[in-house]
C-alpha positions, 0 to 999 in steps of 0.5 A: 475716231476720225480715219487716218494712216497706217505706220511705216511699213503699210503695204501699198496694195491690199492686204494678202489673204491668208495661208486659207483659200477658198479651194478650186472645188469649190467653184465647181461646187457651185458650177454644178449646182447652178449646172442644175437643179438651178441650171435656168437661172445660169443659162436660160432666162437671164440673158449674161448682160443683165442689169444689176437690180440697183435703180440707175437711170439709164441711157440708150444701148451704145451704137459702137461695135461690140468687137470696139466697146471700151471697158466702163471707166472706174476712176469716174465712176466715184463722185469728186465729193466722196472721193475728197472726203476719204482721200483728200488730194489724191494721187489717182491711177487707173489700169486696165487689162485683160488676162485669161479669165478676166477683163480687169478695170481698176482705180486707186485712189491714194494719199499716205501722208496727209497733215491733220493737227499732229498726226498724218493720215494715210488714206486709200481707195481701191476700185477692183472690177473684173468682167468674167469670160465664159470657161469651157461649157459655163457663161460668165455671169455663172463665173461671176457669181461662182466669183462672188460666191467664193469670196463671200464663203472664204470672208465667212471663213475669216470671221470664224477661223481662229488662226495660231497668231505669232507671239507678235501678231494681232488680228481682228476680221469682223462678221460679214454684213450682207448689203440688200439693194445693191446689184446682184448681191453685196457684202461688207467686212471688216478687217484689223491687223499689227504685226510686229513693230511695225506693221499695223492697218486696217480697212473696210471691204466691200463686195458686190456683183452686177451681171458678169462682173465683180467689185472689190473695194476696200477703204484703209485708214489710219493716222500717227502722231507727227513725233512718233518714231520712224519705221514704228507702229506707236501711236497708230490708230485705226479706222473703225470698225463702223466708220470702215463698213460704213464707208465700204458700203456706200462706195461699193454702192456707187461703183455697182450703180455706174457698172449697172448704167455701163451694162445698160449700154452695152448689154452682153458685150465683151469689154475690151481694156481701156485705151492702149493696156497691152493684155498681160499675160496674153490670153488663150483662146476660149471656144463659146459653148455651144448645144452640141448632140449627146456624145456617145457615152452620154447616150448609152447612160440615159437610161441611168440617168431618166430613172434618176430624173423621169421625164427629163429635159436634156441637154449636152453643150461643148466648149474649152477653156485652153487644153481643157476640152470640155462636154456636159451633158445635163438631165433636168426636170424643174417638176418630177411628178410627185404629187398634186402638192409636191413640186420636186427638182431632178438634176443628172449633170456629167462633166466631162475634162479631156486634157491635151498638150501643145501638140494635141496628145492626151495630157495625163500629168495635167488631168492628174494636176487638175483631179489633186487639186479639186480633192484637195479643195473639197478635202480642206472643206469637208464639215465647213459652212459659209456662204449658204453652203455645207461640205460634207465628207469626201469619200475615196472610191474605188473601182473608178480609174485612176482614182475617184471621190464623192462628197455633198453638199447642202445648198442654200443661197439664192434662187438655188436650194438643193442637195447635191452629190458629187462623184469625181474621177480620172482615167488617163488624161480624162477627168469627169464630175457625175453630179445629182442633185434636187430637192422638193418644196410644196407647191406654189412655195418659191424655189428659195423658199424655207419649206424646201427639203433638200435631197437627202445625203444617202439618195444623193450619193446612190444616184451619183454613183450609180450614174458615175459607173454607167460612164465609167463603163463608156469611158473604159471602152476609149483608149486609155490616154483618153 
């Protein structure tokens, strides 16, 4: 069946996500893991503006000052042949704006009334490109990677979850299809949904990441007989799963090549919105993370940390996101002495959030809300597996401030494979996350080898708790407000 349009009542924009959303805790998980045993993947050798793996020929870098560089023209990234075939005689709308966390570049091609024999067809391509800003001690590339991982986990969850439908609802979400050779990672999925007598739609969706940019593509198509009653989904036919995934895969490949070419011309540049688009909402200033001297509290727990991570490479960074001032202390060794035949990785990471209100005074309410959101997200994910991540049980802890919990995660995704335990605790306006992560593998094996042994849960939990108790003892010497 050739693709065609949804019945009246089909939403003009992308389908809203299910009520379940991968929680903020998952972001912290990937940040902690990527910043721990795989820290050099985020902060070291790979620059934030690296091009993806697509083999696109590029022009010499632009000589325009970085502060004046407009972002990519997403509407020009798809060829006329592609858009004319998929959405003939389309209305094209491009938008661009800046938010607190990203710079957004979108384009939409729509035609909801295409005459085709006895049918009216509806077609739409929606492209969203997001350049991610650094947040606190994390780079834009790390934030983009986290976003992509969360989208992947959410897609995996959607394919396997079994929500209870309303009597007149039906929904099908396909398994996730990994796409090779597109950017730094890509996948596609198909969604079909009917609700009541009006709503009926389906689409292919694809996601990709290129450096610090993420890409989301949706191709929606269906058709309905011209003699069908108004405001009904009777006689509506939707694009098939194979066609939807094929087209979404091709589209995300084209856009990823365009993004790669733009980044090659403007390496390391945080783009400005295109044209005269006004930023909305007005972004808050975010201080660039800087390497700093170890704070006294981190220096005090160094003996505990170095027992867990012998001969480490230490590093402390400071940054901020809005009124959340962050410091990060890390002890990392990518080759802990463990015999001639074993490569062992160990990492201790302490991330401290200090919340302040507009007047600069400690904001206990903001810290309480942040902690509750983190714990709620961790609890909702326990026992789940998706995107190479397995979330363990959440355990509440006593004696570490007003509230504290611990959890363990197995992480096998791309080049970062490790087992990691986290202890998250709140005292006044301060929230602290302590992560102890590690893995080992035979000498000569790559970091993503199937022979990698993740740090066992008990070892990880005991180590994280030991560091957390030592660090909390130092925090207790500070005023209660943080």
